[in-house]
All heavy atoms as TSV, in Angstrom:
chain	resi	resn	atom	element	x	y	z
A	1	MET	N	N	49.123	2.162	15.533
A	1	MET	CA	C	47.912	1.879	14.815
A	1	MET	C	C	47.336	3.168	14.270
A	1	MET	O	O	47.229	4.177	14.943
A	1	MET	CB	C	46.932	1.205	15.762
A	1	MET	CG	C	45.517	0.958	15.218
A	1	MET	SD	S	45.357	-0.284	13.909
A	1	MET	CE	C	45.630	-1.792	14.771
A	2	ILE	N	N	46.912	3.136	13.038
A	2	ILE	CA	C	46.283	4.273	12.357
A	2	ILE	C	C	44.797	4.025	12.360
A	2	ILE	O	O	44.329	2.974	11.913
A	2	ILE	CB	C	46.786	4.406	10.907
A	2	ILE	CG1	C	48.292	4.585	10.869
A	2	ILE	CG2	C	46.054	5.533	10.221
A	2	ILE	CD1	C	48.864	4.404	9.492
A	3	ASP	N	N	44.035	4.949	12.938
A	3	ASP	CA	C	42.588	4.849	12.902
A	3	ASP	C	C	42.040	5.834	11.885
A	3	ASP	O	O	42.375	7.015	11.924
A	3	ASP	CB	C	41.976	5.148	14.282
A	3	ASP	CG	C	42.175	4.035	15.260
A	3	ASP	OD1	O	42.248	2.874	14.821
A	3	ASP	OD2	O	42.294	4.269	16.467
A	4	ILE	N	N	41.183	5.327	11.002
A	4	ILE	CA	C	40.560	6.092	9.962
A	4	ILE	C	C	39.054	6.088	10.218
A	4	ILE	O	O	38.446	5.006	10.337
A	4	ILE	CB	C	40.859	5.518	8.587
A	4	ILE	CG1	C	42.344	5.479	8.363
A	4	ILE	CG2	C	40.171	6.341	7.489
A	4	ILE	CD1	C	42.798	4.708	7.122
A	5	PHE	N	N	38.470	7.282	10.306
A	5	PHE	CA	C	37.053	7.372	10.633
A	5	PHE	C	C	36.289	7.740	9.348
A	5	PHE	O	O	36.630	8.688	8.663
A	5	PHE	CB	C	36.807	8.427	11.706
A	5	PHE	CG	C	37.401	8.046	13.020
A	5	PHE	CD1	C	38.699	8.446	13.342
A	5	PHE	CD2	C	36.692	7.325	13.931
A	5	PHE	CE1	C	39.246	8.056	14.549
A	5	PHE	CE2	C	37.233	6.949	15.151
A	5	PHE	CZ	C	38.509	7.320	15.471
A	6	LEU	N	N	35.253	6.976	9.024
A	6	LEU	CA	C	34.402	7.193	7.875
A	6	LEU	C	C	32.983	7.464	8.315
A	6	LEU	O	O	32.505	6.904	9.287
A	6	LEU	CB	C	34.426	6.020	6.937
A	6	LEU	CG	C	35.738	5.648	6.224
A	6	LEU	CD1	C	35.550	4.457	5.335
A	6	LEU	CD2	C	36.199	6.849	5.416
A	7	GLU	N	N	32.318	8.262	7.525
A	7	GLU	CA	C	30.918	8.621	7.822
A	7	GLU	C	C	29.969	7.453	7.531
A	7	GLU	O	O	28.845	7.398	8.044
A	7	GLU	CB	C	30.518	9.846	6.998
A	7	GLU	CG	C	29.161	10.415	7.323
A	7	GLU	CD	C	28.839	11.662	6.538
A	7	GLU	OE1	O	29.757	12.290	5.985
A	7	GLU	OE2	O	27.673	11.956	6.428
A	8	THR	N	N	30.407	6.527	6.754
A	8	THR	CA	C	29.577	5.399	6.350
A	8	THR	C	C	29.215	4.513	7.548
A	8	THR	O	O	29.862	4.559	8.560
A	8	THR	CB	C	30.260	4.558	5.242
A	8	THR	OG1	O	29.388	3.556	4.772
A	8	THR	CG2	C	31.526	3.897	5.771
A	9	GLY	N	N	28.199	3.694	7.344
A	9	GLY	CA	C	27.762	2.857	8.460
A	9	GLY	C	C	28.115	1.363	8.271
A	9	GLY	O	O	28.008	0.593	9.207
A	10	LYS	N	N	28.557	1.013	7.089
A	10	LYS	CA	C	28.823	-0.410	6.804
A	10	LYS	C	C	30.130	-0.554	6.077
A	10	LYS	O	O	30.593	0.304	5.367
A	10	LYS	CB	C	27.722	-0.984	5.882
A	10	LYS	CG	C	26.373	-0.969	6.500
A	10	LYS	CD	C	25.355	-1.506	5.537
A	10	LYS	CE	C	23.953	-1.438	6.131
A	10	LYS	NZ	N	22.959	-1.875	5.155
A	11	LYS	N	N	30.752	-1.725	6.277
A	11	LYS	CA	C	32.031	-2.001	5.618
A	11	LYS	C	C	31.825	-2.413	4.194
A	11	LYS	O	O	32.798	-2.674	3.477
A	11	LYS	CB	C	32.758	-3.118	6.372
A	11	LYS	CG	C	33.165	-2.673	7.784
A	11	LYS	CD	C	33.912	-3.767	8.467
A	11	LYS	CE	C	34.421	-3.263	9.831
A	11	LYS	NZ	N	35.282	-4.237	10.494
A	12	THR	N	N	30.613	-2.576	3.751
A	12	THR	CA	C	30.347	-3.001	2.345
A	12	THR	C	C	30.126	-1.841	1.398
A	12	THR	O	O	29.877	-2.056	0.206
A	12	THR	CB	C	29.116	-3.938	2.318
A	12	THR	OG1	O	28.006	-3.257	2.875
A	12	THR	CG2	C	29.370	-5.218	3.113
A	13	THR	N	N	30.173	-0.619	1.857
A	13	THR	CA	C	29.909	0.532	1.007
A	13	THR	C	C	31.116	0.812	0.117
A	13	THR	O	O	32.252	0.442	0.408
A	13	THR	CB	C	29.630	1.773	1.852
A	13	THR	OG1	O	30.762	2.082	2.633
A	13	THR	CG2	C	28.432	1.603	2.748
A	14	PRO	N	N	30.876	1.461	-1.023
A	14	PRO	CA	C	31.986	1.819	-1.918
A	14	PRO	C	C	33.019	2.727	-1.272
A	14	PRO	O	O	34.227	2.611	-1.532
A	14	PRO	CB	C	31.299	2.540	-3.083
A	14	PRO	CG	C	29.913	2.065	-3.071
A	14	PRO	CD	C	29.586	1.772	-1.629
A	15	GLU	N	N	32.592	3.624	-0.369
A	15	GLU	CA	C	33.522	4.501	0.292
A	15	GLU	C	C	34.516	3.685	1.158
A	15	GLU	O	O	35.735	3.967	1.187
A	15	GLU	CB	C	32.762	5.512	1.211
A	15	GLU	CG	C	31.899	6.432	0.455
A	15	GLU	CD	C	30.472	5.934	0.275
A	15	GLU	OE1	O	30.168	4.778	0.618
A	15	GLU	OE2	O	29.661	6.667	-0.282
A	16	TYR	N	N	33.990	2.771	1.905
A	16	TYR	CA	C	34.832	1.915	2.763
A	16	TYR	C	C	35.819	1.125	1.945
A	16	TYR	O	O	37.037	1.120	2.191
A	16	TYR	CB	C	33.972	0.981	3.614
A	16	TYR	CG	C	34.818	0.163	4.582
A	16	TYR	CD1	C	34.926	0.551	5.924
A	16	TYR	CD2	C	35.433	-1.010	4.214
A	16	TYR	CE1	C	35.651	-0.159	6.831
A	16	TYR	CE2	C	36.165	-1.767	5.089
A	16	TYR	CZ	C	36.287	-1.330	6.417
A	16	TYR	OH	O	37.035	-2.082	7.285
A	17	ARG	N	N	35.338	0.510	0.867
A	17	ARG	CA	C	36.201	-0.295	0.027
A	17	ARG	C	C	37.254	0.556	-0.624
A	17	ARG	O	O	38.448	0.138	-0.775
A	17	ARG	CB	C	35.403	-1.066	-0.991
A	17	ARG	CG	C	34.554	-2.164	-0.382
A	17	ARG	CD	C	33.932	-3.041	-1.405
A	17	ARG	NE	N	33.164	-2.213	-2.324
A	17	ARG	CZ	C	31.898	-2.444	-2.693
A	17	ARG	NH1	N	31.299	-3.455	-2.195
A	17	ARG	NH2	N	31.273	-1.654	-3.528
A	18	PHE	N	N	36.900	1.792	-1.058
A	18	PHE	CA	C	37.871	2.651	-1.695
A	18	PHE	C	C	38.986	3.035	-0.732
A	18	PHE	O	O	40.155	2.911	-1.080
A	18	PHE	CB	C	37.211	3.956	-2.204
A	18	PHE	CG	C	38.187	4.998	-2.651
A	18	PHE	CD1	C	38.787	4.867	-3.902
A	18	PHE	CD2	C	38.521	6.060	-1.832
A	18	PHE	CE1	C	39.669	5.845	-4.297
A	18	PHE	CE2	C	39.428	7.004	-2.272
A	18	PHE	CZ	C	40.010	6.888	-3.493
A	19	VAL	N	N	38.627	3.438	0.462
A	19	VAL	CA	C	39.636	3.832	1.475
A	19	VAL	C	C	40.495	2.658	1.816
A	19	VAL	O	O	41.723	2.749	1.918
A	19	VAL	CB	C	38.977	4.488	2.730
A	19	VAL	CG1	C	40.011	4.659	3.822
A	19	VAL	CG2	C	38.342	5.788	2.344
A	20	ASP	N	N	39.903	1.519	2.034
A	20	ASP	CA	C	40.636	0.282	2.378
A	20	ASP	C	C	41.633	-0.097	1.279
A	20	ASP	O	O	42.814	-0.354	1.536
A	20	ASP	CB	C	39.681	-0.848	2.637
A	20	ASP	CG	C	40.361	-2.051	3.289
A	20	ASP	OD1	O	41.306	-1.849	4.074
A	20	ASP	OD2	O	39.907	-3.167	3.058
A	21	ASP	N	N	41.169	-0.034	0.012
A	21	ASP	CA	C	42.061	-0.348	-1.102
A	21	ASP	C	C	43.158	0.687	-1.260
A	21	ASP	O	O	44.279	0.400	-1.564
A	21	ASP	CB	C	41.270	-0.463	-2.427
A	21	ASP	CG	C	40.450	-1.736	-2.505
A	21	ASP	OD1	O	40.718	-2.669	-1.726
A	21	ASP	OD2	O	39.532	-1.841	-3.347
A	22	PHE	N	N	42.753	1.963	-1.122
A	22	PHE	CA	C	43.713	3.054	-1.310
A	22	PHE	C	C	44.863	2.975	-0.267
A	22	PHE	O	O	46.026	3.052	-0.608
A	22	PHE	CB	C	43.032	4.410	-1.221
A	22	PHE	CG	C	43.929	5.568	-1.445
A	22	PHE	CD1	C	44.269	5.924	-2.751
A	22	PHE	CD2	C	44.454	6.339	-0.406
A	22	PHE	CE1	C	45.074	6.976	-2.985
A	22	PHE	CE2	C	45.265	7.366	-0.660
A	22	PHE	CZ	C	45.627	7.733	-1.923
A	23	VAL	N	N	44.481	2.813	1.004
A	23	VAL	CA	C	45.504	2.756	2.053
A	23	VAL	C	C	46.320	1.457	1.944
A	23	VAL	O	O	47.523	1.472	2.053
A	23	VAL	CB	C	44.843	2.898	3.443
A	23	VAL	CG1	C	45.835	2.682	4.538
A	23	VAL	CG2	C	44.188	4.260	3.585
A	24	GLY	N	N	45.630	0.360	1.767
A	24	GLY	CA	C	46.313	-0.933	1.765
A	24	GLY	C	C	47.118	-1.234	0.514
A	24	GLY	O	O	48.284	-1.632	0.631
A	25	LYS	N	N	46.538	-0.993	-0.640
A	25	LYS	CA	C	47.189	-1.356	-1.859
A	25	LYS	C	C	47.988	-0.233	-2.492
A	25	LYS	O	O	49.170	-0.408	-2.848
A	25	LYS	CB	C	46.153	-1.852	-2.888
A	25	LYS	CG	C	45.479	-3.145	-2.444
A	25	LYS	CD	C	44.438	-3.582	-3.435
A	25	LYS	CE	C	43.746	-4.829	-2.910
A	25	LYS	NZ	N	42.538	-5.175	-3.706
A	26	PHE	N	N	47.418	0.946	-2.618
A	26	PHE	CA	C	48.089	2.043	-3.274
A	26	PHE	C	C	49.207	2.645	-2.396
A	26	PHE	O	O	50.324	2.874	-2.858
A	26	PHE	CB	C	47.076	3.146	-3.647
A	26	PHE	CG	C	47.705	4.309	-4.378
A	26	PHE	CD1	C	48.113	4.148	-5.707
A	26	PHE	CD2	C	47.892	5.500	-3.786
A	26	PHE	CE1	C	48.694	5.188	-6.422
A	26	PHE	CE2	C	48.491	6.549	-4.450
A	26	PHE	CZ	C	48.867	6.402	-5.773
A	27	LEU	N	N	48.908	2.874	-1.090
A	27	LEU	CA	C	49.923	3.431	-0.209
A	27	LEU	C	C	50.801	2.332	0.413
A	27	LEU	O	O	51.875	2.650	0.942
A	27	LEU	CB	C	49.263	4.213	0.927
A	27	LEU	CG	C	48.500	5.478	0.477
A	27	LEU	CD1	C	47.878	6.143	1.685
A	27	LEU	CD2	C	49.407	6.435	-0.237
A	28	GLY	N	N	50.384	1.098	0.334
A	28	GLY	CA	C	51.208	-0.005	0.799
A	28	GLY	C	C	51.292	-0.161	2.321
A	28	GLY	O	O	52.221	-0.745	2.817
A	29	VAL	N	N	50.259	0.311	3.020
A	29	VAL	CA	C	50.251	0.185	4.469
A	29	VAL	C	C	49.752	-1.193	4.823
A	29	VAL	O	O	48.773	-1.692	4.305
A	29	VAL	CB	C	49.329	1.263	5.115
A	29	VAL	CG1	C	49.277	1.131	6.612
A	29	VAL	CG2	C	49.836	2.663	4.726
A	30	ASP	N	N	50.473	-1.852	5.726
A	30	ASP	CA	C	50.069	-3.176	6.189
A	30	ASP	C	C	48.673	-3.129	6.862
A	30	ASP	O	O	48.455	-2.258	7.686
A	30	ASP	CB	C	51.127	-3.673	7.195
A	30	ASP	CG	C	50.889	-5.087	7.674
A	30	ASP	OD1	O	49.848	-5.696	7.367
A	30	ASP	OD2	O	51.792	-5.634	8.321
A	31	PRO	N	N	47.781	-4.031	6.452
A	31	PRO	CA	C	46.450	-4.056	7.033
A	31	PRO	C	C	46.410	-4.179	8.581
A	31	PRO	O	O	45.464	-3.796	9.214
A	31	PRO	CB	C	45.776	-5.232	6.406
A	31	PRO	CG	C	46.509	-5.479	5.128
A	31	PRO	CD	C	47.907	-5.051	5.427
A	32	LEU	N	N	47.458	-4.689	9.156
A	32	LEU	CA	C	47.520	-4.766	10.633
A	32	LEU	C	C	47.906	-3.451	11.253
A	32	LEU	O	O	47.839	-3.334	12.476
A	32	LEU	CB	C	48.550	-5.859	11.001
A	32	LEU	CG	C	48.221	-7.286	10.569
A	32	LEU	CD1	C	49.353	-8.211	10.936
A	32	LEU	CD2	C	46.884	-7.737	11.158
A	33	GLU	N	N	48.307	-2.476	10.456
A	33	GLU	CA	C	48.717	-1.182	10.993
A	33	GLU	C	C	47.631	-0.124	10.949
A	33	GLU	O	O	47.850	1.002	11.431
A	33	GLU	CB	C	49.951	-0.673	10.223
A	33	GLU	CG	C	51.169	-1.510	10.461
A	33	GLU	CD	C	52.386	-1.005	9.763
A	33	GLU	OE1	O	52.371	0.217	9.359
A	33	GLU	OE2	O	53.337	-1.750	9.569
A	34	TYR	N	N	46.478	-0.410	10.356
A	34	TYR	CA	C	45.409	0.589	10.326
A	34	TYR	C	C	44.048	-0.133	10.536
A	34	TYR	O	O	43.878	-1.304	10.319
A	34	TYR	CB	C	45.399	1.346	9.008
A	34	TYR	CG	C	44.973	0.569	7.777
A	34	TYR	CD1	C	43.661	0.583	7.376
A	34	TYR	CD2	C	45.885	-0.110	7.015
A	34	TYR	CE1	C	43.285	-0.143	6.220
A	34	TYR	CE2	C	45.540	-0.840	5.901
A	34	TYR	CZ	C	44.214	-0.829	5.508
A	34	TYR	OH	O	43.826	-1.517	4.393
A	35	LYS	N	N	43.106	0.699	11.014
A	35	LYS	CA	C	41.750	0.223	11.293
A	35	LYS	C	C	40.804	1.303	10.829
A	35	LYS	O	O	41.030	2.487	11.045
A	35	LYS	CB	C	41.571	0.006	12.779
A	35	LYS	CG	C	40.216	-0.460	13.207
A	35	LYS	CD	C	40.140	-0.832	14.653
A	35	LYS	CE	C	40.510	0.316	15.532
A	35	LYS	NZ	N	40.225	0.137	16.950
A	36	ILE	N	N	39.779	0.893	10.104
A	36	ILE	CA	C	38.782	1.815	9.606
A	36	ILE	C	C	37.544	1.687	10.497
A	36	ILE	O	O	36.992	0.627	10.661
A	36	ILE	CB	C	38.410	1.521	8.131
A	36	ILE	CG1	C	39.654	1.602	7.271
A	36	ILE	CG2	C	37.338	2.458	7.665
A	36	ILE	CD1	C	39.443	1.183	5.812
A	37	GLU	N	N	37.170	2.823	11.074
A	37	GLU	CA	C	35.988	2.897	11.980
A	37	GLU	C	C	34.836	3.499	11.212
A	37	GLU	O	O	34.933	4.573	10.654
A	37	GLU	CB	C	36.297	3.797	13.153
A	37	GLU	CG	C	37.419	3.306	14.077
A	37	GLU	CD	C	36.924	2.237	15.021
A	37	GLU	OE1	O	35.730	2.084	15.229
A	37	GLU	OE2	O	37.787	1.565	15.564
A	38	CYS	N	N	33.685	2.865	11.229
A	38	CYS	CA	C	32.467	3.378	10.618
A	38	CYS	C	C	31.671	4.111	11.660
A	38	CYS	O	O	31.252	3.568	12.686
A	38	CYS	CB	C	31.641	2.232	10.045
A	38	CYS	SG	S	32.461	1.367	8.705
A	39	VAL	N	N	31.456	5.421	11.437
A	39	VAL	CA	C	30.764	6.247	12.380
A	39	VAL	C	C	29.239	6.225	12.197
A	39	VAL	O	O	28.487	6.469	13.107
A	39	VAL	CB	C	31.289	7.716	12.330
A	39	VAL	CG1	C	30.564	8.624	13.285
A	39	VAL	CG2	C	32.792	7.724	12.606
A	40	ASP	N	N	28.781	5.852	10.992
A	40	ASP	CA	C	27.399	5.727	10.664
A	40	ASP	C	C	26.672	7.076	10.613
A	40	ASP	O	O	25.647	7.315	11.217
A	40	ASP	CB	C	26.656	4.791	11.631
A	40	ASP	CG	C	25.315	4.343	11.080
A	40	ASP	OD1	O	25.099	4.444	9.848
A	40	ASP	OD2	O	24.479	3.915	11.884
A	41	GLY	N	N	27.283	8.048	9.909
A	41	GLY	CA	C	26.642	9.315	9.670
A	41	GLY	C	C	27.216	10.441	10.512
A	41	GLY	O	O	27.722	10.250	11.583
A	42	LYS	N	N	27.102	11.634	9.949
A	42	LYS	CA	C	27.633	12.818	10.656
A	42	LYS	C	C	26.938	13.091	12.002
A	42	LYS	O	O	27.507	13.644	12.878
A	42	LYS	CB	C	27.527	14.033	9.771
A	42	LYS	CG	C	26.143	14.500	9.431
A	42	LYS	CD	C	26.113	15.745	8.659
A	42	LYS	CE	C	24.693	16.208	8.341
A	42	LYS	NZ	N	23.812	16.384	9.425
A	43	ASP	N	N	25.706	12.702	12.074
A	43	ASP	CA	C	24.934	12.943	13.301
A	43	ASP	C	C	25.387	12.033	14.444
A	43	ASP	O	O	25.027	12.255	15.590
A	43	ASP	CB	C	23.447	12.734	13.059
A	43	ASP	CG	C	22.881	13.743	12.091
A	43	ASP	OD1	O	23.413	14.898	12.048
A	43	ASP	OD2	O	21.964	13.409	11.357
A	44	ASN	N	N	26.167	11.025	14.145
A	44	ASN	CA	C	26.655	10.108	15.169
A	44	ASN	C	C	28.111	10.386	15.590
A	44	ASN	O	O	28.724	9.603	16.295
A	44	ASN	CB	C	26.577	8.663	14.658
A	44	ASN	CG	C	25.135	8.241	14.534
A	44	ASN	OD1	O	24.248	8.599	15.288
A	44	ASN	ND2	N	24.840	7.482	13.496
A	45	LEU	N	N	28.682	11.468	15.114
A	45	LEU	CA	C	30.062	11.828	15.452
A	45	LEU	C	C	30.230	11.980	16.976
A	45	LEU	O	O	31.283	11.695	17.518
A	45	LEU	CB	C	30.516	13.076	14.750
A	45	LEU	CG	C	30.789	12.915	13.255
A	45	LEU	CD1	C	31.097	14.297	12.656
A	45	LEU	CD2	C	31.933	11.966	13.035
A	46	GLN	N	N	29.195	12.458	17.643
A	46	GLN	CA	C	29.289	12.661	19.110
A	46	GLN	C	C	29.540	11.354	19.824
A	46	GLN	O	O	30.238	11.299	20.816
A	46	GLN	CB	C	28.025	13.311	19.593
A	46	GLN	CG	C	28.102	13.776	21.074
A	46	GLN	CD	C	29.142	14.836	21.263
A	46	GLN	OE1	O	29.450	15.651	20.432
A	46	GLN	NE2	N	29.742	14.815	22.437
A	47	ARG	N	N	28.997	10.236	19.303
A	47	ARG	CA	C	29.225	8.946	19.937
A	47	ARG	C	C	30.663	8.450	19.732
A	47	ARG	O	O	31.156	7.613	20.482
A	47	ARG	CB	C	28.298	7.905	19.339
A	47	ARG	CG	C	26.854	8.118	19.750
A	47	ARG	CD	C	25.987	6.997	19.376
A	47	ARG	NE	N	26.128	6.642	17.955
A	47	ARG	CZ	C	25.420	5.746	17.345
A	47	ARG	NH1	N	24.496	5.074	17.968
A	47	ARG	NH2	N	25.592	5.514	16.064
A	48	ALA	N	N	31.346	9.003	18.711
A	48	ALA	CA	C	32.733	8.558	18.427
A	48	ALA	C	C	33.754	9.496	19.054
A	48	ALA	O	O	34.950	9.298	18.820
A	48	ALA	CB	C	32.922	8.493	16.925
A	49	VAL	N	N	33.328	10.502	19.812
A	49	VAL	CA	C	34.256	11.454	20.353
A	49	VAL	C	C	35.336	10.837	21.193
A	49	VAL	O	O	36.503	11.240	21.132
A	49	VAL	CB	C	33.504	12.576	21.102
A	49	VAL	CG1	C	32.980	12.156	22.420
A	49	VAL	CG2	C	34.437	13.799	21.261
A	50	ASN	N	N	35.043	9.814	21.949
A	50	ASN	CA	C	36.063	9.152	22.777
A	50	ASN	C	C	37.104	8.438	21.931
A	50	ASN	O	O	38.264	8.431	22.272
A	50	ASN	CB	C	35.408	8.160	23.730
A	50	ASN	CG	C	34.696	8.846	24.864
A	50	ASN	OD1	O	34.997	9.980	25.236
A	50	ASN	ND2	N	33.701	8.205	25.385
A	51	LYS	N	N	36.704	7.923	20.783
A	51	LYS	CA	C	37.649	7.277	19.896
A	51	LYS	C	C	38.561	8.345	19.290
A	51	LYS	O	O	39.765	8.093	19.133
A	51	LYS	CB	C	36.921	6.495	18.813
A	51	LYS	CG	C	36.200	5.319	19.296
A	51	LYS	CD	C	35.467	4.633	18.168
A	51	LYS	CE	C	34.656	3.453	18.680
A	51	LYS	NZ	N	33.892	2.776	17.575
A	52	PHE	N	N	38.005	9.477	18.971
A	52	PHE	CA	C	38.805	10.589	18.481
A	52	PHE	C	C	39.872	11.017	19.506
A	52	PHE	O	O	41.009	11.233	19.209
A	52	PHE	CB	C	38.009	11.770	18.082
A	52	PHE	CG	C	37.250	11.686	16.795
A	52	PHE	CD1	C	35.889	11.702	16.731
A	52	PHE	CD2	C	37.942	11.501	15.603
A	52	PHE	CE1	C	35.185	11.555	15.553
A	52	PHE	CE2	C	37.268	11.408	14.381
A	52	PHE	CZ	C	35.881	11.408	14.363
A	53	LEU	N	N	39.419	11.186	20.746
A	53	LEU	CA	C	40.288	11.616	21.819
A	53	LEU	C	C	41.373	10.607	22.124
A	53	LEU	O	O	42.495	10.967	22.430
A	53	LEU	CB	C	39.488	11.940	23.064
A	53	LEU	CG	C	38.550	13.127	22.945
A	53	LEU	CD1	C	37.689	13.244	24.226
A	53	LEU	CD2	C	39.304	14.413	22.746
A	54	ASP	N	N	41.050	9.313	22.031
A	54	ASP	CA	C	42.038	8.300	22.239
A	54	ASP	C	C	43.148	8.334	21.209
A	54	ASP	O	O	44.278	7.880	21.457
A	54	ASP	CB	C	41.393	6.894	22.225
A	54	ASP	CG	C	40.555	6.633	23.468
A	54	ASP	OD1	O	40.713	7.369	24.478
A	54	ASP	OD2	O	39.750	5.689	23.424
A	55	ASN	N	N	42.837	8.835	20.043
A	55	ASN	CA	C	43.804	8.884	18.936
A	55	ASN	C	C	44.422	10.238	18.733
A	55	ASN	O	O	44.984	10.511	17.695
A	55	ASN	CB	C	43.113	8.405	17.640
A	55	ASN	CG	C	42.742	6.963	17.771
A	55	ASN	OD1	O	43.648	6.130	17.797
A	55	ASN	ND2	N	41.490	6.662	17.819
A	56	THR	N	N	44.277	11.137	19.679
A	56	THR	CA	C	44.876	12.444	19.613
A	56	THR	C	C	46.138	12.502	20.429
A	56	THR	O	O	46.185	12.043	21.546
A	56	THR	CB	C	43.866	13.498	20.156
A	56	THR	OG1	O	42.646	13.404	19.454
A	56	THR	CG2	C	44.385	14.896	20.059
A	57	ILE	N	N	47.181	13.071	19.820
A	57	ILE	CA	C	48.439	13.188	20.495
A	57	ILE	C	C	48.389	14.463	21.349
A	57	ILE	O	O	48.200	15.533	20.842
A	57	ILE	CB	C	49.619	13.287	19.483
A	57	ILE	CG1	C	49.652	12.028	18.643
A	57	ILE	CG2	C	50.926	13.524	20.228
A	57	ILE	CD1	C	50.624	12.085	17.466
A	58	PRO	N	N	48.559	14.317	22.667
A	58	PRO	CA	C	48.541	15.514	23.540
A	58	PRO	C	C	49.740	16.420	23.278
A	58	PRO	O	O	50.841	15.964	22.952
A	58	PRO	CB	C	48.593	14.911	24.954
A	58	PRO	CG	C	49.125	13.557	24.796
A	58	PRO	CD	C	48.810	13.130	23.397
A	59	GLU	N	N	49.501	17.703	23.349
A	59	GLU	CA	C	50.582	18.664	23.123
A	59	GLU	C	C	51.418	18.888	24.375
A	59	GLU	O	O	51.032	18.818	25.449
A	59	GLU	CB	C	49.976	19.981	22.676
A	59	GLU	CG	C	49.338	19.827	21.321
A	59	GLU	CD	C	48.781	21.145	20.828
A	59	GLU	OE1	O	49.307	22.231	21.201
A	59	GLU	OE2	O	47.796	21.108	20.090
């Protein structure tokens, strides 16, 4: 599963739609293979730190 994190707060924003269309249609990635996470602003990145860590490959 590919997790994509966006600064936006809603799935209805142009940024979300652009990334979803770009990954799904232009790159041809199956929608079941990626998930777009809305972080709701740069100030909320700290709340998403566990999601980042879950998606990090340990060295």
